[in-house]
Structures are given as C-alpha cells and as structure tokens.
C-alpha positions as a Python dict, from the first residue, in 0.01 Angstrom:
ca = {
    (1, 'M'): (0, 0, 0),
    (2, 'E'): (-301, 142, -182),
    (3, 'N'): (-180, 500, -149),
    (4, 'E'): (191, 520, -209),
    (5, 'P'): (380, 851, -167),
    (6, 'K'): (631, 917, -441),
    (7, 'K'): (914, 1158, -501),
    (8, 'P'): (761, 1498, -583),
    (9, 'S'): (741, 1597, -947),
    (10, 'V'): (887, 1932, -1048),
    (11, 'F'): (713, 2212, -1239),
    (12, 'S'): (894, 2540, -1309),
    (13, 'G'): (1139, 2465, -1033),
    (14, 'Q'): (871, 2401, -769),
    (15, 'E'): (799, 2060, -619),
    (16, 'I'): (451, 1913, -646),
    (17, 'R'): (379, 1635, -400),
    (18, 'R'): (200, 1334, -543),
    (19, 'F'): (54, 997, -448),
    (20, 'W'): (10, 684, -657),
    (21, 'N'): (-315, 497, -587),
    (22, 'E'): (-241, 144, -700),
    (23, 'K'): (-601, 22, -682),
    (24, 'E'): (-732, 305, -901),
    (25, 'E'): (-410, 331, -1103),
    (26, 'K'): (-417, 709, -1068),
    (27, 'W'): (-178, 983, -965),
    (28, 'Y'): (-305, 1231, -706),
    (29, 'F'): (-137, 1571, -677),
    (30, 'S'): (-130, 1823, -394),
    (31, 'V'): (-371, 2098, -501),
    (32, 'V'): (-191, 2365, -300),
    (33, 'D'): (141, 2273, -464),
    (34, 'V'): (-13, 2294, -813),
    (35, 'I'): (-160, 2635, -732),
    (36, 'A'): (168, 2757, -583),
    (37, 'A'): (354, 2662, -900),
    (38, 'L'): (99, 2829, -1129),
    (39, 'I'): (79, 3159, -938),
    (40, 'D'): (451, 3170, -854),
    (41, 'Q'): (389, 3160, -481),
    (42, 'T'): (666, 3014, -268),
    (43, 'E'): (490, 3072, 68),
    (44, 'H'): (270, 2775, 154),
    (45, 'K'): (27, 2979, 369),
    (46, 'K'): (-44, 3225, 88),
    (47, 'A'): (-96, 2941, -161),
    (48, 'Q'): (-329, 2773, 90),
    (49, 'S'): (-521, 3099, 131),
    (50, 'Y'): (-556, 3125, -248),
    (51, 'W'): (-695, 2769, -258),
    (52, 'T'): (-943, 2845, 22),
    (53, 'T'): (-1075, 3148, -171),
    (54, 'L'): (-1090, 2948, -495),
    (55, 'K'): (-1278, 2664, -322),
    (56, 'N'): (-1545, 2903, -198),
    (57, 'R'): (-1582, 3061, -541),
    (58, 'L'): (-1614, 2722, -711),
    (59, 'K'): (-1875, 2611, -458),
    (60, 'N'): (-2077, 2928, -517),
    (61, 'E'): (-2061, 2864, -891),
    (62, 'G'): (-2208, 2518, -835),
    (63, 'S'): (-1890, 2339, -941),
    (64, 'E'): (-1837, 1984, -813),
    (65, 'V'): (-1459, 2007, -849),
    (66, 'V'): (-1401, 2061, -476),
    (67, 'T'): (-1595, 1747, -384),
    (68, 'K'): (-1364, 1548, -615),
    (69, 'C'): (-1060, 1645, -409),
    (70, 'D'): (-953, 1379, -158),
    (71, 'R'): (-772, 1433, 171),
    (72, 'L'): (-447, 1238, 163),
    (73, 'K'): (-157, 1249, 404),
    (74, 'M'): (146, 1411, 245),
    (75, 'E'): (482, 1504, 384),
    (76, 'A'): (523, 1871, 480),
    (77, 'S'): (842, 2075, 504),
    (78, 'D'): (880, 1973, 869),
    (79, 'G'): (902, 1608, 770),
    (80, 'K'): (562, 1521, 918),
    (81, 'F'): (259, 1395, 727),
    (82, 'Y'): (-61, 1601, 726),
    (83, 'P'): (-400, 1560, 549),
    (84, 'T'): (-375, 1753, 225),
    (85, 'D'): (-626, 1829, -50),
    (86, 'A'): (-525, 1614, -349),
    (87, 'A'): (-675, 1574, -694),
    (88, 'D'): (-631, 1338, -986),
    (89, 'T'): (-512, 1459, -1326),
    (90, 'E'): (-860, 1529, -1465),
    (91, 'T'): (-957, 1738, -1163),
    (92, 'V'): (-626, 1926, -1170),
    (93, 'F'): (-690, 2022, -1533),
    (94, 'R'): (-1034, 2153, -1434),
    (95, 'L'): (-882, 2358, -1152),
    (96, 'I'): (-624, 2505, -1387),
    (97, 'Q'): (-906, 2646, -1597),
    (98, 'S'): (-1021, 2851, -1296),
    (99, 'I'): (-679, 3003, -1223),
    (100, 'P'): (-595, 3330, -1402),
    (101, 'S'): (-221, 3301, -1450),
    (102, 'P'): (29, 3330, -1737),
    (103, 'K'): (161, 2985, -1644),
    (104, 'A'): (-189, 2839, -1659),
    (105, 'E'): (-262, 2981, -2004),
    (106, 'P'): (-56, 2725, -2204),
    (107, 'F'): (-249, 2444, -2031),
    (108, 'K'): (-581, 2614, -2112),
    (109, 'L'): (-483, 2651, -2478),
    (110, 'W'): (-371, 2288, -2488),
    (111, 'L'): (-700, 2168, -2335),
    (112, 'A'): (-895, 2374, -2587),
    (113, 'R'): (-689, 2224, -2869),
    (114, 'V'): (-739, 1869, -2742),
    (115, 'G'): (-1114, 1929, -2714),
    (116, 'Y'): (-1127, 2059, -3072),
    (117, 'E'): (-928, 1760, -3198),
    (118, 'R'): (-1162, 1522, -3017),
    (119, 'V'): (-1461, 1679, -3196),
    (120, 'E'): (-1275, 1639, -3526),
    (121, 'E'): (-1209, 1270, -3452),
    (122, 'V'): (-1576, 1204, -3382),
    (123, 'E'): (-1660, 1348, -3724),
    (124, 'D'): (-1365, 1176, -3896),
    (125, 'P'): (-1223, 874, -3699),
    (126, 'E'): (-932, 843, -3943),
    (127, 'K'): (-781, 1156, -3790),
    (128, 'A'): (-753, 975, -3457),
    (129, 'I'): (-544, 704, -3624),
    (130, 'Q'): (-323, 961, -3795),
    (131, 'R'): (-265, 1146, -3468),
    (132, 'A'): (-191, 822, -3284),
    (133, 'M'): (72, 730, -3544),
    (134, 'A'): (230, 1076, -3522),
    (135, 'T'): (239, 1060, -3141),
    (136, 'Y'): (405, 716, -3134),
    (137, 'L'): (667, 821, -3388),
    (138, 'K'): (735, 1145, -3199),
    (139, 'K'): (797, 943, -2882),
    (140, 'G'): (1063, 746, -3064),
    (141, 'H'): (890, 420, -3155),
    (142, 'S'): (999, 252, -3480),
    (143, 'K'): (771, 256, -3785),
    (144, 'S'): (739, -124, -3776),
    (145, 'W'): (632, -115, -3411),
    (146, 'V'): (379, 161, -3479),
    (147, 'D'): (226, -42, -3763),
    (148, 'L'): (185, -337, -3525),
    (149, 'R'): (43, -119, -3249),
    (150, 'L'): (-219, 35, -3476),
    (151, 'K'): (-315, -312, -3598),
    (152, 'S'): (-347, -425, -3236),
    (153, 'I'): (-590, -138, -3173),
    (154, 'E'): (-805, -260, -3464),
    (155, 'I'): (-801, -618, -3332),
    (156, 'R'): (-887, -499, -2981),
    (157, 'K'): (-1180, -300, -3119),
    (158, 'D'): (-1310, -609, -3301),
    (159, 'L'): (-1291, -800, -2973),
    (160, 'T'): (-1474, -537, -2767),
    (161, 'N'): (-1743, -519, -3038),
    (162, 'E'): (-1783, -895, -3012),
    (163, 'W'): (-1808, -873, -2633),
    (164, 'N'): (-2076, -608, -2669),
    (165, 'E'): (-2268, -842, -2898),
    (166, 'R'): (-2249, -1106, -2623),
    (167, 'G'): (-2385, -872, -2356),
    (168, 'V'): (-2051, -768, -2206),
    (169, 'N'): (-2045, -389, -2176),
    (170, 'K'): (-1911, -298, -1833),
    (171, 'Q'): (-1555, -178, -1784),
    (172, 'D'): (-1492, -413, -1490),
    (173, 'E'): (-1610, -708, -1702),
    (174, 'F'): (-1380, -599, -1986),
    (175, 'A'): (-1094, -588, -1734),
    (176, 'I'): (-1167, -939, -1605),
    (177, 'L'): (-1185, -1086, -1955),
    (178, 'T'): (-865, -906, -2054),
    (179, 'D'): (-696, -1052, -1746),
    (180, 'D'): (-815, -1399, -1849),
    (181, 'I'): (-669, -1359, -2197),
    (182, 'T'): (-340, -1213, -2073),
    (183, 'F'): (-291, -1479, -1808),
    (184, 'A'): (-367, -1755, -2057),
    (185, 'W'): (-97, -1647, -2301),
    (186, 'A'): (158, -1465, -2082),
    (187, 'G'): (110, -1636, -1747),
    (188, 'L'): (54, -1296, -1586),
    (189, 'K'): (-250, -1088, -1507),
    (190, 'T'): (-249, -738, -1649),
    (191, 'K'): (-146, -564, -1325),
    (192, 'D'): (133, -817, -1265),
    (193, 'Y'): (252, -774, -1623),
    (194, 'K'): (267, -397, -1567),
    (195, 'K'): (458, -447, -1242),
    (196, 'L'): (708, -667, -1425),
    (197, 'K'): (774, -376, -1660),
    (198, 'S'): (770, -123, -1373),
    (199, 'L'): (469, 55, -1523),
    (200, 'K'): (205, 259, -1344),
    (201, 'K'): (-33, 474, -1547),
    (202, 'E'): (138, 383, -1875),
    (203, 'N'): (-43, 162, -2124),
    (204, 'L'): (85, -197, -2117),
    (205, 'R'): (57, -248, -2493),
    (206, 'D'): (255, 72, -2553),
    (207, 'N'): (542, -95, -2369),
    (208, 'M'): (532, -436, -2538),
    (209, 'T'): (800, -560, -2775),
    (210, 'N'): (707, -659, -3129),
    (211, 'L'): (679, -1026, -3027),
    (212, 'E'): (469, -946, -2721),
    (213, 'L'): (236, -738, -2935),
    (214, 'V'): (204, -1015, -3196),
    (215, 'L'): (118, -1276, -2932),
    (216, 'N'): (-131, -1045, -2763),
    (217, 'M'): (-291, -977, -3101),
    (218, 'L'): (-311, -1352, -3169),
    (219, 'A'): (-474, -1405, -2827),
    (220, 'E'): (-737, -1135, -2881),
    (221, 'A'): (-807, -1227, -3244),
    (222, 'S'): (-843, -1594, -3143),
    (223, 'T'): (-1085, -1499, -2868),
    (224, 'T'): (-1296, -1303, -3116),
    (225, 'E'): (-1313, -1591, -3364),
    (226, 'I'): (-1390, -1855, -3098),
    (227, 'S'): (-1663, -1630, -2956),
    (228, 'K'): (-1826, -1598, -3297),
    (229, 'V'): (-1838, -1978, -3324),
    (230, 'E'): (-1944, -2062, -2968),
    (231, 'E'): (-2173, -1759, -2917),
    (232, 'P'): (-2143, -1741, -2535),
    (233, 'E'): (-2455, -1615, -2362),
    (234, 'T'): (-2330, -1553, -2008),
    (235, 'F'): (-2032, -1378, -1857),
    (236, 'I'): (-1899, -1709, -1726),
    (237, 'E'): (-1914, -1852, -2078),
    (238, 'N'): (-1734, -1544, -2211),
    (239, 'R'): (-1458, -1606, -1957),
    (240, 'K'): (-1418, -1962, -2081),
    (241, 'V'): (-1387, -1834, -2437),
    (242, 'A'): (-1133, -1570, -2331),
    (243, 'K'): (-917, -1838, -2170),
    (244, 'K'): (-937, -2052, -2483),
    (245, 'G'): (-839, -1762, -2707),
    (246, 'G'): (-551, -1665, -2482),
    (247, 'G'): (-447, -2030, -2467),
    (248, 'V'): (-394, -2036, -2844),
    (249, 'A'): (-131, -1764, -2812),
    (250, 'G'): (3, -1928, -2495),
    (251, 'K'): (86, -2245, -2686),
    (252, 'A'): (248, -2039, -2961),
    (253, 'R'): (460, -1856, -2702),
    (254, 'E'): (573, -2182, -2539),
    (255, 'E'): (672, -2331, -2874),
    (256, 'L'): (858, -2017, -2979),
    (257, 'E'): (1043, -2003, -2647),
    (258, 'K'): (1158, -2364, -2698),
    (259, 'Q'): (1293, -2273, -3040),
    (260, 'V'): (1474, -1954, -2937),
    (261, 'G'): (1578, -2068, -2589),
    (262, 'R'): (1459, -1762, -2400),
    (263, 'T'): (1145, -1609, -2256),
    (264, 'I'): (937, -1384, -2479),
    (265, 'I'): (794, -1191, -2186),
    (266, 'S'): (1019, -887, -2148),
    (267, 'K'): (1082, -677, -1838),
    (268, 'N'): (1180, -387, -2059),
    (269, 'K'): (952, -90, -2101),
    (270, 'F'): (960, 178, -2364),
    (271, 'L'): (1114, 502, -2238),
    (272, 'P'): (981, 805, -2429),
    (273, 'K'): (1174, 1125, -2469),
    (274, 'K'): (1174, 1312, -2139),
    (275, 'N'): (966, 1623, -2098),
    (276, 'K'): (1213, 1901, -2020),
    (277, 'E'): (986, 2080, -1774),
    (278, 'L'): (793, 1808, -1593),
    (279, 'K'): (1026, 1543, -1447),
}
C-alpha cells in the first residue's frame, strides 16, 4: 500500500496518528493531533476548532502551509476511518512556529538553532563534518564506523560532482544511478535493501555494517574513476558506467563471501538510543 497507517506515535502522553507513504518515503502526521498535544487539549472538537481558526489566519497571511496538508483517512476513536488533515515533517515544523504554546517553544528554539548552524556550515563546511561526527558518536556508533561513514560521504560527493560534470543533475536521475550501483554490488535496489533492514525514513548508509560501507564505497569510487576514463555523454551511458562501477564491488563481495562462508549483506540495522519523549 502506498499510504500505510502505523501505530500512533506518542508526545507528552498524547497519541499522534501517522501514515507512512512508501512511494514518497515520508511520514504524515495528523495536524489536529499535533495541535492537541501542543496546546494540551484532550477534546478533539476543541483541537479541531483551533486548527480551523489557525487555517483561516494562515490563509489571510498568505501562507501556503494549508495547501501542503493532505487529506488522508485515519482511524478515529470510534474505530472508523475518516479523511483527516495530515502534514509531513517539514510542514508540521512550519505549523509549530504559528502556535503560541509553552510546549511549542522548545521546537521553535531548536529550529532557530538548526537554522543558525546551517548558516555557519555554509560559511565553514568543516563545521558540518564536525557536527556529523558528534551526532554519530552520540547515537552510539563506534569511532571506526564513524571514520568510514565520513569517508563514504566524501566519496559520494566526488561521485555526484562527476555526475554533474556529465550532465546528470536531477534527483530522480541520481536515484536511478544509485540503484544501478547498489544492485550491481549488493543484488538489491536501494528500496529493497532498506526493506531488508526494516528501514523507512532512515538513511541506508547509516545502517550499514563496516563491510557493507566499504563495498559501497568501492562501488561508488569505481564508478567515479570509470566515468572519468569513459566520459559518458548521455544518461544511458552513465547508467552503463554505474553498473560497471558497482560490478567491481560486486565481484569483491562474491569473492569475500566465498572466503568467509557467509553473506556480507546484513539484515541488521543500527538502533540509536531511544528518545525518551517521542516513541
């Protein structure tokens, strides 16, 4: 199913209904539930009334936030499914900024901090690397894994720069080429690889083992080097190069698996420390 209802998440003791859109790889949350949690309103009708007033105010202000809310069927307290205003994470964050509430304030401060840090990173990219390392370590990753992951980011950047040089600059084209590389070395397309690890929004590389990361790095680095030699001029030619680059790592994986007698492709995913408030 494209839209898949999931067990509600919990914020401050209140349930927030959500949907997982597999095609978009996005979570959608019930707007009324988010508002109810932020304003400490347990009565659905009053929370709905608050949302109606807020929608009108946002429209009058010229905000496009309301138009970004989709109507999705979600289960109500009576067990039936009704069309409900739902928003993705980005839109929810925008809505939070328009809600005067003590519970909303920490989110507003966090968003302001993230925005400031992003400006800092544009001026000094090294800070982005330092923050990424700190985040991975805080989640519980080992230092050796973090070193590999940061190196994989560098290799990926080299590859995307090479693709840009060859006229590839659309996100959907990047996704297709990445699928070609992944399938060539792992025997799985990216979405299937994520399903194997029971991932949704999480980053696939963030859930790879050291060996998986090394092979993925070899596949992407090989693709970059082959592209520099062959200089593909069309998207079809870039796909051929991607398959060749991924094939280099594919052969390495097959040989390694013969030597160790087991598959290198792991079903395991990394489980970060649980957030105590959002479950």
